[in-house]
MARLOKOL-197471 format. One record per residue (C-alpha): x, y, z; residue in one letter. Coordinates in steps of 0.2 Angstrom, whole numbers, plus 2048, in hexadecimal, padded with zeros to 3 digits. Each point is the difference from the previous one (the first is absolute). Layout:
// MARLOKOL-197471
XYZa...
END
This chain:
// MARLOKOL-197471
ADD94C581t7FA7F27FBp8008047EFg814803802a7FF8117FFr80D80880Bi7F5812803t80A805810w813804800m80C80C80Ac8118037FDv80F803806p7F57FD811r7EF7FA803i7FC814806d8098077F1s7F58047F1s7F67F27F6a8057FB7EEi7F17F7800f7F0807807a7EF7F97F5e7FD7FA813l7FB811805v8018087F0g7F97F57F4g8057F87EEa80B8127FCg80A7FF810a80B7F37FAg8007EB802h80A7F27F8f7F57F27FAs8017F07F6v7F57F57FBr7FB7F27F4p7FC8087F0a7F07F47FEe7F37FD80Fn8097F680Cg7F37FD809g7FF805815e812801807p8047FA811v80D80480Cq80D7FA80Dr80F80580Ey80A7F37F8l8087F5813d80180C80Dd80480D7F9s7F98137F5l8077F87EFv7EE8017F7l7F97F47F5r7F28057F1t7FA7F27F5a7F48027F0w7FE7F17F5q80F8017F9s80B809807m804809810s80D80F807v80C7FE80Et802810809d80B80580Fy80B80B808l8127FB7FCd8077FE814c80F7F67FDs813804804d7F980A811g7F580B7F4r7F380580Ep80D80480Da80680E7F1r7FD815804l7F58037F2a8048057EEg7FE7EF7F8r7F17F77FEt7FF7EF7F2d7EE7FA7FAl8007F07F8v7F07F97F6r8047F27F7v7F37F87F3i7FF7EF7FBq7F47F27F8g7FA8017EBs7F68097F5g805815802r7FE80F80Ca7FF80E802v80B80E80Ai7FB814802e80C80A80Cf7FC80F804a80680A80Bp7FA810806r80D80B809l7FC809811d7F17F77FDf7FC8067F2g802810802r8138037F4f7FE7FA7EFp8097EF7FCt8097FD7F4q8077EE7F8l8107FB7F6e8027F17FAv80F7F8803r80A7F27FBe7FB7F080Cg7F080B808g7F9813803l806811808e7F680C80Av80880F7F7v80080D80Dn7FC7F9810a80980780Et8057F0806d8057F57F4l7F27F07F7v8057F57F5v7F57F07FAl80C7F17F9r7F77F67F7s80A7F57F5p7FA7FD7F1g7EF808801v7FB80E7F1e7F780E808w7F480C7F7s7FF81080Al7EF80A800l7FD811803d7F580780Ds7FD811804g811805806v8037EE805h8057F07F4q7FC7ED804t80A7F27FCa7F77F27F7r8087EE7FAa7F97EF7FBe80B7F2803v7FF7EB7FCd8047F580El7FF7F27F5d80F8097FBa8067FD813g7FE80A814p8038137FDv80780980Ft7FE813805l80A80A809e7FA810808m812807806r7FD81180Cc80F80B806g80B7FB7F1t8007FF7EBa8097F07FEs7F97F37F1m80D7F3808r7FC7F1803p8007FE814d80E7F3807r7F57F7806t7F57F37F6e7EC803802e7FC7F1808t80980280Cq7FF811804r7ED7F8803r8057F3808e80B80E80Dr7F1809801t7F37F1803t80B7FA80Ds801813808y7EC801805w8017ED805r80E7FB80Ad7FB81080Bw7EE7F97FDa8047F0808q809806811r7ED805804l7F97F980De7EF8007FCl7F07FD80Bp7F57F27FEs7F280A7F8v8028057EEa8128007FFp8038027EEe7F68107FEm809803810v80F7FE7F8r7F98087F0r7FD811809s80F800809a80A8017F0l7F680B7FBt80680B80Fl8117FA7FCk7FF8087F0a7FD812807l8107FE80Bc80D80A7F7s8107F6803g80E80E7FEp7F780C80Ee7F67F580Cg7F180D7FAs7ED7F5801i7F38087F3l7EF7FF804a7FB7FD7EFa8077FE7EEa7F280E7F8t7F9810802t7EE8057FFs7F87F17FFl7EF805807p7FA7FD812e7EE7FC7F6h7FD8037EEl7FE8117FAg80680A80Fg80E809808v8067FC80Ar80E7F57F4n81180780Aw8147F87FAd8057F380By8117FC7F9r80880780Fy8077F8812c7F080480Ew80C7FA80Di7F17FA809r7FC7F87F3d8127F77FCa7FF7FC813s7F27F7800l8047F67ECs8127FD808a7F67F8812g7F57F57F5a8107F97F7l8097FE812v7F27F6806r8027F37EFl814801807g80480C7F5s80D80C809i80A8067F3e7F48107FBe7FD806810a811801805m8038087EDd7F280B805f80780780El80E8047FAd7FB8077F4w7F580D80Cl80E80080Bl80A80B7F2g7F080C7F9v801803816i8118057FDd7FE80A7F3r7F2809806s804813801e7F07FE80Fv8007F4811g7F87EF7FFp7F1807807e7FD80A7EFr8007EE7F8l7F38027EFa7F67F37FEp8077FB7EEl8108027F8y8087FC7EDt8077EE7FAv811808806n7FB80980Fg7FA8147F8q7F580A804s7EE7FF7F2l80380B7EEp7EE80D804p7EF7F57FDe7FE8047EEa7F17F97F3t8017FA7EEi7F48097F6e8017F77EFe7FB7ED809l7F07FC802s8027F580Eg7FB7EC807y7F08007F8a7FE8117FEg803803812s8078117FEr80F807804p8107F6802v80C80680Cr813802801i80A80380Fg7F3800813n7FC80C80Ba8017F780Da812803804d7FA80F807h7F77F980Fq7FF7FE813v7FC7ED7FFq8027FD813l8017EA7FDd80D7FF7F6v80A7FC80Ff7FB7F5807g7FF7F27F2p8107FE800v8007FD815l7F67F47FAe80E7F87F2l80E80480Ci7F67F480Fh7FC7F27F3l8118017FCl8057FC80Fg7F67F5802e8097F47F2v812808808h8068067F1a81080E800p7F980C807l80F80C807s803812806a7F88097F2r7F07F8803h802802812w8038127FDr7F08027F1l7F47FA810v80480D809e7FF80D7F4d7F07FB7FEl7FA7FD810v808815801g7F58027EFa7EF7FB80Cv80780880Ed8028107F6q7EC7FF7F7r7F37F3805w7F780F804t8018087EFe7F27FC7F5p8027FA7EEd7FB7FB7EFq7FF7ED807g8007EE7F6i7F380A7F2w80980E7FDe7F18097FFv8048107F4r7FA80E810s80480880Fa8087F280Dp7F67F680Dr8037F7810h8007ED7FAh7FC7F080Cv80C7F87F2n80F809801s800803813k7FE7EE803t80F7FD7F3m80A80D80Bc7FA7F380Ew8077F07F5v81180C7FDt8027FF813v7F87F2804d80A7F47F4r81180C808a7FF7F7811v8007F07F9h80C8037F6i80D80780Da7FE7F580Bq7FE7ED7F5n80D8077F3v80A80C808f8017FB810g7FE812808r7F1808808e7F98117FEr7F280280Fp7FC8117F8e7F87FA7F1w7F27F5809g7FC810806v7F98077F1l7F97F17F8r7F680280Fd7FD8117FCr7FB7FF7EEi7F87EF803a7F480D80Fa7FC80E7F1d7FB7F37F3i7F27F680Ef7FC812806e7FF8087EEh7FC7F37F3g7F47F7809w7F17FF7FEd7F17FC80Ce7F18017F6t8037F77F3a80D7F480Bn8108037F3t8108087FBf7FD8107F5t80B8047F4t
END
């Protein structure tokens, strides 16, 4: 938050249960706060350089937060996450560490150990390494909260929340080096971007956000880092978007390609090829979304114990849209491959087979009704957008075949024209002079 209060974090993966869920459940659902003991005025926040290292500063003190990206961590499989918080300045600072396992549904007990705290009953090991900090444990119903005051005049304080280990040993690399390597991980990537002349810094920051939604080990790209933020306050359309939508991921990857970074798009296509290879059904039965590692989603459920963001209930985990038919998903993938072809990315025979597979999927299913991009939770119907995206699939495939792989597929041109004719016949409203939905 603007006051350096961490109110949302999921471990070991972004689509796992939250250990801090105050964002959607209020103070009892878990937080991790650092603040001045006395009134420090309004805090000011900024990212350091072009990175996701965040500094929150009051008049007398500051806290610098980052997820450690040193030593190749972003490319490792989920299991170990280190959240580092460095407090420095003068006067006294108050720290509250209130993890709440499984969105607060599981009793959370803490134990003071030499060098820090341990969440003693966590399925995934969690410790807070905090040498020199003296903690008090407070009972809060079935949970415990740790509280401490530290004197910053005695020097900076480093808090290191380690998820995936119970070790309190010092890291082999000094914190300042880890911070610099983390900053460099983001900054070096951002500085390679080819930015537009309009609002380049805003575009760079937006690109960093998209990059942060990319899962390095798998190649998937998340739609969002949160669940259940409402479409409007008090509403019930509060969905879990911590998954990889094929459509959204293709669009995100395409945005980064246009800024000069192709690695995210290539990794995403590798992830998608893996999903298809593991599937027991053909590519024509692709689900609209998958978990970070390309698996089917767990059943959608609601967490009744949580009050929701600004009182907007229910809070959901999982997303039943993975069982829907969304025939528009093929188009953005072919649009992405077409875009990669235009920038001479190293596309291979595997990508050509993907093009063929998705055109075949459209050929089989484009005449069917579906739930469409709006994911309506009612009976399937015919959507102009879905038909148009089927047209995009075949149109881009024609260009990819000719211009990237040197192939001719005249039958694809025939299919493209059939779809276009259907769109104009059934999707155009002469009276309104517009396409319908």
